[in-house]
C-alpha positions as CSV (number, residue, x, y, z in Angstrom):
1,X,-12.1,-4.0,56.5
2,X,-11.6,-2.4,53.1
3,X,-8.4,-3.3,51.2
4,X,-7.6,-1.6,47.9
5,X,-6.8,-3.8,44.9
6,X,-3.3,-2.5,44.8
7,X,-2.6,-4.2,48.2
8,X,-3.6,-7.6,46.8
9,X,-1.5,-10.2,45.0
10,X,-2.7,-13.0,42.8
11,X,0.1,-15.5,43.0
12,X,0.9,-18.8,41.3
13,X,3.8,-21.2,41.2
14,X,3.7,-21.5,37.4
15,X,4.4,-18.7,34.9
16,X,2.0,-20.3,32.4
17,X,-0.9,-19.5,34.8
18,X,0.0,-15.8,34.6
19,X,-0.8,-15.6,30.8
20,X,-4.0,-17.6,31.3
21,X,-5.2,-15.3,34.1
22,X,-4.3,-12.1,32.2
23,X,-6.7,-13.2,29.4
24,X,-9.7,-13.4,31.7
25,X,-9.7,-9.6,32.2
26,X,-9.1,-9.5,36.0
27,X,-9.0,-6.1,37.6
28,X,-5.7,-4.5,36.4
29,X,-5.0,-3.1,39.8
30,X,-4.5,-6.6,41.2
31,X,-0.9,-7.7,40.5
32,X,-0.6,-11.2,39.0
33,X,2.8,-12.8,39.5
34,X,4.7,-16.1,40.0
35,X,5.9,-17.0,43.5
36,X,9.6,-17.1,42.2
37,X,9.3,-13.4,41.3
38,X,7.9,-12.5,44.7
39,X,10.8,-13.4,46.9
40,X,11.8,-10.7,49.4
41,X,8.5,-8.8,49.0
42,X,5.2,-9.0,50.8
43,X,1.7,-7.6,50.6
44,X,-1.4,-7.3,52.8
45,X,-3.5,-9.9,50.9
46,X,-2.3,-12.8,48.8
47,X,-4.5,-15.1,46.6
48,X,-2.5,-18.2,46.0
49,X,-3.7,-20.5,43.2
50,X,-2.5,-24.2,43.2
51,X,-3.5,-25.9,40.0
52,X,-2.2,-29.5,40.8
53,X,-5.1,-32.0,40.8
54,X,-4.5,-35.4,39.2
55,X,-4.9,-39.1,39.8
56,X,-1.2,-39.8,40.1
57,X,-0.9,-37.4,43.1
58,X,2.1,-35.5,41.5
59,X,2.4,-31.9,42.7
60,X,5.6,-30.8,41.0
61,X,7.1,-27.5,42.3
62,X,4.7,-27.7,45.3
63,X,6.9,-30.4,47.0
64,X,10.0,-28.1,47.1
65,X,10.2,-26.7,50.7
66,X,11.8,-23.4,49.7
67,X,9.0,-22.6,47.3
68,X,6.3,-23.6,49.8
69,X,7.9,-21.3,52.4
70,X,7.9,-18.3,50.0
71,X,4.4,-18.9,48.9
72,X,3.0,-19.1,52.4
73,X,5.0,-16.3,54.1
74,X,4.6,-13.2,51.9
75,X,1.3,-11.9,53.4
76,X,0.6,-9.6,56.4
77,X,-3.2,-9.7,56.8
78,X,-4.7,-12.5,54.7
79,X,-3.7,-15.6,52.8
80,X,-6.3,-17.3,50.6
81,X,-5.2,-20.6,49.1
82,X,-7.3,-22.3,46.4
83,X,-6.4,-25.9,45.3
84,X,-6.9,-29.6,45.8
85,X,-5.9,-30.0,49.5
86,X,-6.5,-33.7,49.5
87,X,-4.0,-34.2,46.6
88,X,-1.5,-32.0,48.4
89,X,-1.8,-33.8,51.8
90,X,-1.3,-37.2,50.1
91,X,1.7,-36.1,48.0
92,X,3.8,-34.2,50.6
93,X,4.4,-34.5,54.3
94,X,5.0,-30.8,54.5
95,X,1.6,-30.0,53.1
96,X,0.1,-32.5,55.4
97,X,1.4,-30.6,58.4
98,X,0.3,-27.2,57.0
99,X,-3.2,-28.3,56.0
100,X,-3.8,-30.2,59.2
101,X,-2.9,-27.1,61.2
102,X,-5.2,-24.9,59.2
103,X,-8.0,-27.5,59.4
104,X,-7.6,-27.6,63.2
105,X,-8.0,-23.8,63.3
106,X,-11.1,-24.0,61.1
107,X,-9.4,-22.3,58.2
108,X,-10.2,-24.9,55.5
109,X,-13.5,-25.2,53.6
110,X,-15.0,-27.1,50.7
111,X,-16.5,-24.1,48.9
112,X,-16.0,-20.4,48.2
113,X,-18.4,-17.9,49.6
114,X,-18.9,-15.0,47.2
115,X,-20.8,-11.7,47.4
116,X,-21.9,-9.2,44.8
117,X,-20.8,-5.8,45.8
118,X,-24.2,-4.4,44.7
119,X,-26.2,-7.1,46.6
120,X,-24.3,-7.6,49.8
121,X,-27.1,-9.6,51.5
122,X,-26.9,-12.4,48.8
123,X,-24.3,-15.1,49.3
124,X,-23.1,-17.3,46.5
125,X,-21.8,-20.7,47.5
126,X,-19.5,-22.0,44.8
127,X,-17.9,-25.5,45.1
128,X,-17.7,-26.6,41.4
129,X,-17.5,-24.7,38.1
130,X,-21.2,-25.6,37.5
131,X,-22.2,-23.7,40.6
132,X,-21.5,-20.4,38.8
133,X,-24.4,-21.2,36.4
134,X,-26.8,-21.0,39.3
135,X,-26.3,-17.3,39.6
136,X,-25.9,-16.4,36.0
137,X,-29.5,-15.3,35.5
138,X,-29.1,-13.0,38.5
139,X,-26.4,-10.9,36.8
140,X,-26.9,-7.3,37.6
141,X,-23.5,-5.9,36.7
142,X,-21.3,-5.8,33.7
143,X,-17.5,-5.5,33.5
144,X,-16.0,-3.9,30.4
145,X,-13.2,-6.0,29.0
146,X,-11.2,-3.1,27.7
147,X,-10.7,-1.3,31.0
148,X,-12.2,-3.8,33.6
149,X,-14.5,-1.1,35.1
150,X,-17.8,-2.5,36.5
151,X,-21.2,-0.9,36.0
152,X,-24.8,-1.7,36.9
153,X,-26.2,-3.6,33.9
154,X,-29.4,-1.7,33.2
155,X,-27.6,1.7,33.3
156,X,-24.8,0.4,30.9
157,X,-27.4,-1.0,28.5
158,X,-29.2,2.3,28.4
159,X,-25.8,4.1,27.8
160,X,-24.9,1.8,25.0
161,X,-28.3,2.1,23.3
162,X,-28.3,5.9,23.5
163,X,-26.1,6.1,20.4
164,X,-29.0,4.9,18.2
165,X,-30.9,8.1,18.9
166,X,-27.9,10.5,18.9
167,X,-26.2,8.7,16.0
168,X,-22.7,10.1,16.6
169,X,-19.8,8.7,14.6
170,X,-17.3,7.0,16.8
171,X,-16.8,4.2,19.3
172,X,-18.7,4.2,22.6
173,X,-16.3,4.8,25.5
174,X,-16.2,3.8,29.1
175,X,-18.1,6.5,31.1
176,X,-15.5,6.4,33.8
177,X,-12.1,6.5,32.0
178,X,-13.2,7.1,28.3
179,X,-11.4,4.0,27.1
180,X,-13.0,3.0,23.7
181,X,-15.2,-0.1,24.1
182,X,-13.9,-2.4,21.4
183,X,-14.5,-5.9,23.0
184,X,-17.7,-7.1,24.5
185,X,-19.9,-10.2,23.8
186,X,-23.0,-8.4,25.1
187,X,-22.5,-5.3,23.0
188,X,-21.0,-6.9,20.0
189,X,-23.7,-5.7,17.6
190,X,-23.3,-2.1,18.8
191,X,-19.5,-2.3,18.4
192,X,-19.9,-3.5,14.8
193,X,-22.3,-0.7,14.0
194,X,-19.9,1.9,15.3
195,X,-17.1,0.4,13.2
196,X,-19.2,0.4,10.1
197,X,-20.1,4.1,10.7
198,X,-16.5,5.0,11.1
199,X,-15.5,3.1,7.9
200,X,-18.3,4.9,5.9
201,X,-17.1,8.3,7.2
202,X,-13.5,7.5,6.2
203,X,-14.5,6.5,2.7
204,X,-16.5,9.7,2.2
205,X,-13.7,11.9,3.6
206,X,-11.0,10.2,1.5
207,X,-13.2,10.0,-1.7
208,X,-12.0,13.4,-3.1
209,X,-8.3,12.6,-2.3
210,X,-8.6,9.2,-4.0
211,X,-10.1,10.7,-7.1
212,X,-7.4,13.3,-7.3
213,X,-4.6,10.8,-6.8
214,X,-6.2,8.4,-9.3
215,X,-6.4,11.1,-12.0
216,X,-2.7,12.0,-11.4
217,X,-1.6,8.4,-11.8
218,X,-3.9,8.0,-14.8
219,X,-2.3,11.0,-16.6
220,X,1.1,9.5,-16.1
221,X,-0.1,6.0,-17.3
222,X,-1.5,7.1,-20.6
223,X,2.0,8.4,-21.6
224,X,3.5,4.9,-21.4
225,X,4.6,3.7,-24.9
226,X,4.3,0.0,-24.4
227,X,0.7,-1.0,-25.0
228,X,0.6,-4.1,-22.8
229,X,2.3,-2.3,-19.9
230,X,-0.1,0.7,-20.2
231,X,-3.1,-1.7,-20.2
232,X,-1.7,-3.4,-17.0
233,X,-1.5,-0.1,-15.1
234,X,-4.9,1.1,-16.4
235,X,-6.5,-2.1,-15.1
236,X,-4.9,-1.7,-11.7
237,X,-6.1,1.9,-11.5
238,X,-9.7,1.1,-12.2
239,X,-9.6,-1.7,-9.5
240,X,-8.2,0.6,-6.8
241,X,-10.7,1.4,-4.1
242,X,-8.7,3.1,-1.4
243,X,-5.8,5.5,-1.0
244,X,-3.1,2.9,0.1
245,X,-3.9,1.0,-3.2
246,X,-3.5,4.2,-5.3
247,X,-0.2,4.9,-3.5
248,X,1.0,1.4,-4.3
249,X,0.2,1.9,-8.0
250,X,1.9,5.3,-7.9
251,X,5.1,3.7,-6.5
252,X,4.8,0.9,-9.0
253,X,4.5,3.3,-11.9
254,X,7.5,5.4,-10.6
255,X,9.6,2.3,-10.3
256,X,8.6,1.2,-13.8
257,X,9.4,4.5,-15.4
258,X,12.8,4.6,-13.6
259,X,13.8,1.1,-14.8
260,X,12.5,1.9,-18.3
261,X,14.6,5.0,-18.5
262,X,17.6,3.0,-17.4
263,X,16.9,0.5,-20.1
264,X,16.7,3.2,-22.8
265,X,19.9,4.8,-21.5
266,X,21.9,1.6,-21.5
267,X,20.5,0.7,-25.0
268,X,21.5,4.0,-26.6
269,X,24.2,5.8,-24.7
270,X,26.3,2.8,-23.7
271,X,26.2,0.9,-26.9
272,X,29.9,1.7,-27.8
273,X,31.2,2.4,-24.4
274,X,31.1,-1.0,-22.7
275,X,31.4,-4.6,-24.1
276,X,28.3,-5.9,-25.8
277,X,28.2,-9.0,-23.6
278,X,28.3,-6.9,-20.4
279,X,25.7,-4.5,-21.8
280,X,23.3,-7.4,-22.5
281,X,23.8,-8.8,-19.0
282,X,22.9,-5.4,-17.5
283,X,19.8,-5.1,-19.8
284,X,18.8,-8.6,-18.7
285,X,18.9,-7.6,-15.0
286,X,16.9,-4.4,-15.8
287,X,14.3,-6.4,-17.6
288,X,14.1,-8.8,-14.7
289,X,13.4,-5.8,-12.4
290,X,10.8,-4.5,-14.8
291,X,9.1,-7.9,-14.8
292,X,9.0,-7.9,-10.9
293,X,7.4,-4.5,-10.9
294,X,4.6,-5.6,-13.3
295,X,3.1,-7.8,-10.7
296,X,-0.4,-6.8,-9.5
297,X,-0.2,-5.9,-5.8
298,X,-2.1,-3.8,-3.2
299,X,0.9,-2.5,-1.3
300,X,4.7,-2.4,-1.2
301,X,6.3,-3.6,2.1
302,X,9.2,-1.7,3.6
303,X,11.5,-4.6,2.7
304,X,10.4,-4.5,-1.0
305,X,10.9,-0.8,-1.3
306,X,14.4,-1.0,0.3
307,X,15.5,-4.0,-1.8
308,X,14.3,-2.5,-5.0
309,X,16.2,0.7,-4.4
310,X,19.4,-1.3,-3.6
311,X,19.0,-3.5,-6.6
312,X,18.5,-0.6,-9.0
313,X,21.5,1.1,-7.4
314,X,23.6,-2.0,-7.8
315,X,22.8,-2.3,-11.5
316,X,23.6,1.4,-12.2
317,X,26.8,1.2,-10.3
318,X,27.8,-1.9,-12.2
319,X,27.2,-0.1,-15.5
320,X,29.3,2.9,-14.4
321,X,32.1,0.8,-13.1
322,X,32.2,-1.2,-16.4
323,X,32.3,2.1,-18.4
324,X,35.1,3.5,-16.3
325,X,37.2,0.3,-16.7
326,X,36.8,0.5,-20.4
327,X,37.8,4.1,-20.4
328,X,41.0,3.4,-18.4
329,X,41.9,0.5,-20.8
330,X,41.9,2.9,-23.7
331,X,44.4,5.2,-22.1
332,X,48.0,4.3,-23.0
333,X,49.9,3.6,-19.8
334,X,46.7,4.5,-17.9
335,X,46.4,4.4,-14.2
336,X,45.4,1.3,-12.2
337,X,42.5,1.3,-9.8
338,X,43.1,0.6,-6.1
339,X,43.0,-3.2,-5.8
340,X,41.1,-3.1,-2.5
341,X,38.4,-0.9,-4.1
342,X,38.3,-3.2,-7.2
343,X,37.9,-6.3,-5.1
344,X,35.1,-4.6,-3.0
345,X,33.4,-3.5,-6.2
346,X,33.4,-7.0,-7.8
347,X,32.2,-8.7,-4.6
348,X,29.4,-6.2,-4.0
349,X,28.2,-5.7,-7.6
350,X,28.8,-9.1,-9.3
351,X,28.4,-11.7,-6.5
352,X,24.6,-11.9,-6.8
353,X,24.2,-10.9,-3.1
354,X,22.1,-7.9,-1.9
355,X,24.1,-4.6,-2.0
356,X,25.0,-3.2,1.3
357,X,23.9,0.5,1.5
358,X,27.1,1.8,3.1
359,X,29.3,-0.2,0.6
360,X,27.3,1.2,-2.3
361,X,28.0,4.8,-1.0
362,X,31.7,4.1,-0.8
363,X,31.7,2.7,-4.3
364,X,29.8,5.7,-5.6
365,X,32.1,8.3,-3.9
366,X,35.2,6.7,-5.5
367,X,33.4,6.4,-8.9
368,X,32.6,10.1,-8.9
369,X,36.3,10.9,-8.3
370,X,37.5,8.6,-11.1
371,X,34.9,9.7,-13.6
372,X,35.8,13.3,-13.1
373,X,39.5,12.5,-13.8
374,X,38.8,10.0,-16.6
375,X,35.5,10.7,-18.4
376,X,34.1,8.3,-21.0
377,X,35.3,10.5,-23.9
378,X,38.9,9.4,-23.4
379,X,40.1,13.0,-23.7
380,X,40.9,13.5,-20.1
381,X,38.3,16.3,-19.8
382,X,34.8,16.4,-18.3
383,X,31.6,16.5,-20.4
384,X,31.2,20.3,-19.5
385,X,34.7,21.0,-20.7
386,X,34.2,18.9,-23.9
387,X,31.0,20.9,-24.8
388,X,32.9,24.2,-24.2
389,X,35.6,23.4,-26.7
390,X,33.2,21.5,-29.1
391,X,33.8,22.7,-32.6
392,X,34.4,20.8,-35.8
393,X,37.3,18.7,-34.6
394,X,39.4,16.6,-36.9
395,X,42.5,14.4,-37.0
396,X,45.5,15.2,-39.2
397,X,47.1,12.4,-41.3
398,X,49.2,11.3,-38.3
399,X,46.4,11.4,-35.8
400,X,46.9,14.9,-34.3
401,X,43.8,16.8,-33.3
402,X,43.0,20.2,-34.6
403,X,39.9,22.5,-34.4
404,X,38.0,24.3,-37.1
405,X,36.7,27.8,-36.3
406,X,34.2,30.2,-37.8
407,X,31.2,28.4,-39.3
408,X,32.4,24.9,-38.3
409,X,33.1,23.7,-41.9
410,X,36.5,23.2,-43.5
411,X,37.2,26.5,-45.5
412,X,41.0,26.9,-45.6
413,X,44.1,24.8,-45.6
414,X,46.9,25.0,-43.1
415,X,49.8,23.1,-41.5
416,X,49.5,20.8,-38.5
417,X,51.7,22.5,-35.8
418,X,53.0,19.0,-34.7
419,X,53.7,17.1,-37.9
420,X,53.5,19.9,-40.5
421,X,51.1,17.9,-42.6
422,X,48.4,19.7,-44.6
423,X,45.1,20.0,-42.6
424,X,41.5,20.9,-43.5
425,X,40.7,21.8,-47.1
426,X,38.3,24.3,-48.7
427,X,34.7,24.5,-49.7
428,X,33.6,23.1,-46.4
429,X,35.2,19.7,-47.0
430,X,37.9,17.8,-45.1
431,X,40.9,16.5,-47.0
432,X,40.8,12.8,-47.9
433,X,43.7,12.1,-45.5
434,X,41.9,13.8,-42.5
435,X,39.5,12.2,-40.1
436,X,36.6,13.3,-37.9
437,X,37.3,13.3,-34.1
438,X,34.1,11.4,-33.2
439,X,34.7,11.1,-29.5
440,X,34.0,14.8,-29.0
441,X,30.3,14.8,-29.9
442,X,29.7,11.3,-31.4
443,X,29.6,12.7,-35.0
444,X,29.8,10.0,-37.7
445,X,30.9,12.4,-40.4
446,X,32.3,16.0,-40.7
447,X,30.3,19.1,-40.9
448,X,29.2,20.1,-44.5
449,X,30.0,16.6,-45.7
450,X,27.8,14.8,-48.3
451,X,26.4,12.7,-45.5
452,X,25.5,15.7,-43.5
453,X,24.0,17.5,-46.5
454,X,21.8,14.5,-47.2
455,X,20.3,14.7,-43.7
456,X,18.7,18.1,-44.7
457,X,16.3,16.1,-46.9
458,X,15.4,13.5,-44.3
459,X,11.8,14.8,-43.6
460,X,11.0,11.8,-41.3
461,X,13.9,12.5,-39.1
462,X,13.0,16.1,-38.8
463,X,9.4,15.2,-38.0
464,X,10.6,12.8,-35.3
465,X,12.6,15.5,-33.7
466,X,9.7,17.9,-33.8
467,X,7.1,15.5,-32.4
């Protein structure tokens, strides 16, 4: 009677046995399950494995009547039980009755009678594990571990050796289902040769891309101003042997340039905008990020990429918040920020904890609104508006702002419309009691002043600007 593997169950009373059996590479069509998971179901053939065999005669779950009932009553055509029946009979009265009945009917035996499906006339009598060794030399079939299909040994050997003559690049596959053959003790050397051929092909294909990517990173590296940092990146580039390593160096270089740009920006642009102590704290954090970047590595993990982005965002938001607060403090009777937003900002940016991405987005949205209303110039206008009205601005004696037209230098005298004080002067010079409105463009002296005229002779400054 022929029974398909799908109609068979390999059952056990212990879940741990399922994992052990799965690793042996049994035919995948045969379901392996624990008896507890098989209640209410049945199948034509059940192979029941009982692993208890010990000197103390302890059988554990096998002495529970309900489990014994389920284990022995789920089959329709055939039940095959493999275990130490002597141990079971001595440990449980229930098993004594079951085994005695089976023994009376001639259903118990001391060995397994096995047959090779290719050699049906040959019987293999197996009673102990050592008995399997008797038939080892007579092996005529081979089962592939990856798909569990069985083939005649000489045919499979010829199939696996055929690649030596054809020399195709790729893994050999199962002739029946085309599953790649990746695991086999018998054909281990063939599998390794296939893997080496594939790796060699990959290196050759990716070679041109690697050279192109390396040159791009190299061009960006030689532009770095700090000699030691430039030497570090050059060393990493020459050691890179594959595309993922080049990609890691590219990311590393981009991160470095981003942090370096932030350091330069904080050093120059924010020198007079925020408190020096706070500025130094932010620079310290940026230098710490830069030091973390300059660690030789072969890849960036997803977590590292995410946390770097969040940390750089946190530092930049902290800088913007500090600049905004300083701007609001300079405004007489200026507005007060929402206390809830201020508390959230302090907790997220100054607590030392990782910035939450959604919280960072909320802070940035509010910052954009406030910066538009109260820019760093303190004039209540945006940078674009400031540039549009930028001329030679000055302060009258009592602090009122006025503009100078035409060429930008003070050419005529007039009256301040607010305090009637004399403003400007002549010959491109401000009056001694007038001041420069420095917050408009950061000018340290007025147009056409002696200081400005002296700059015309600063050749080094002009060369620096040109080159």
